[in-house]
C-alpha positions as CSV (number, residue, x, y, z in Angstrom):
1,M,16.7,36.6,-5.7
2,N,16.1,33.8,-8.1
3,N,17.6,31.0,-6.0
4,L,15.4,31.5,-3.0
5,P,13.5,28.5,-2.0
6,Q,10.1,30.1,-2.6
7,K,11.0,31.4,-6.2
8,R,12.5,27.8,-7.3
9,G,10.6,26.5,-10.4
10,E,10.4,23.0,-8.5
11,K,7.1,21.8,-7.6
12,P,6.3,19.5,-4.8
13,S,5.2,16.2,-6.1
14,G,2.4,15.6,-3.6
15,K,3.7,11.9,-3.4
16,R,5.1,10.8,-0.1
17,P,8.5,9.5,-0.5
18,K,8.5,5.5,-0.3
19,V,9.9,4.2,3.1
20,E,12.7,1.8,2.4
21,R,13.0,-1.0,4.7
22,H,15.6,-3.8,4.7
23,T,13.4,-6.9,4.8
24,F,14.7,-10.3,5.4
25,L,11.9,-12.8,3.7
26,R,9.9,-12.5,0.5
27,V,6.7,-14.4,-0.5
28,G,7.6,-17.8,-1.6
29,D,10.8,-18.3,0.5
30,K,11.3,-21.5,2.4
31,V,12.1,-21.2,6.0
32,L,12.9,-23.3,9.1
33,H,13.1,-22.2,12.7
34,K,16.1,-23.1,14.6
35,K,14.4,-23.2,18.1
36,Y,11.3,-25.0,17.2
37,K,12.0,-27.8,14.8
38,S,8.8,-29.6,15.8
39,W,7.2,-27.0,13.6
40,G,8.7,-28.4,10.4
41,G,9.6,-26.3,7.6
42,G,7.6,-23.3,6.5
43,V,6.8,-21.2,3.5
44,V,6.2,-17.5,3.5
45,L,2.5,-16.6,2.4
46,E,2.3,-12.9,2.8
47,T,4.4,-9.7,3.6
48,W,3.0,-6.5,4.7
49,S,4.6,-3.1,5.9
50,S,3.3,0.1,7.3
51,E,3.5,3.3,5.0
52,L,4.2,5.3,8.1
53,P,7.8,6.3,8.9
54,G,9.1,3.9,11.7
55,G,6.1,1.6,11.0
56,S,6.2,-2.3,11.3
57,C,7.1,-4.8,8.8
58,F,5.7,-8.4,8.9
59,V,5.6,-11.7,7.5
60,R,3.1,-14.7,7.5
61,I,4.5,-18.1,7.3
62,L,2.7,-21.4,7.1
63,F,4.7,-24.2,8.9
64,Q,4.2,-28.0,8.2
65,D,2.4,-28.4,11.7
66,G,-0.4,-26.5,10.0
67,K,-0.2,-23.2,11.8
68,K,0.2,-19.8,10.4
69,R,2.6,-17.7,12.4
70,V,3.3,-14.0,12.1
71,F,7.0,-12.5,12.5
72,D,8.6,-9.1,12.3
73,N,10.3,-8.9,9.0
74,N,12.3,-5.6,9.2
75,F,16.0,-6.6,9.3
76,D,17.0,-3.3,11.0
77,S,14.9,-4.4,14.0
78,A,16.0,-6.2,17.0
79,C,13.2,-8.4,16.9
80,C,13.5,-9.4,13.3
81,C,12.7,-12.9,12.5
82,Y,16.3,-13.5,11.5
83,Y,17.5,-12.7,15.1
84,T,14.7,-14.9,16.8
85,G,15.8,-18.0,14.8
86,I,14.2,-18.2,11.4
87,T,16.6,-19.6,8.8
88,L,16.2,-19.1,5.1
89,L,16.4,-22.5,3.4
90,N,16.0,-21.2,-0.2
91,R,14.5,-18.6,-2.2
92,I,11.9,-19.2,-4.9
93,E,11.7,-16.4,-7.4
94,L,8.0,-16.1,-8.3
């Protein structure tokens, strides 16, 4: 009787478990797009992800042509910026 789920001493924490995502880029990374070399090099300005399970994960990159572009940053997604041509040149630890 003591091992029944409703009798256990464990209390629910009330916090939602953090959703683990395999992200490709981090803030400060320097990148290049293989297909659009005319954009020049880029620097990752911002990353953000949804707290919902199955939610999206994005990255904002400022390229040398002066435009900010947003890409999917979830490495597990078929639309990840890695698969669409974004190449990581080097990672700067901030």
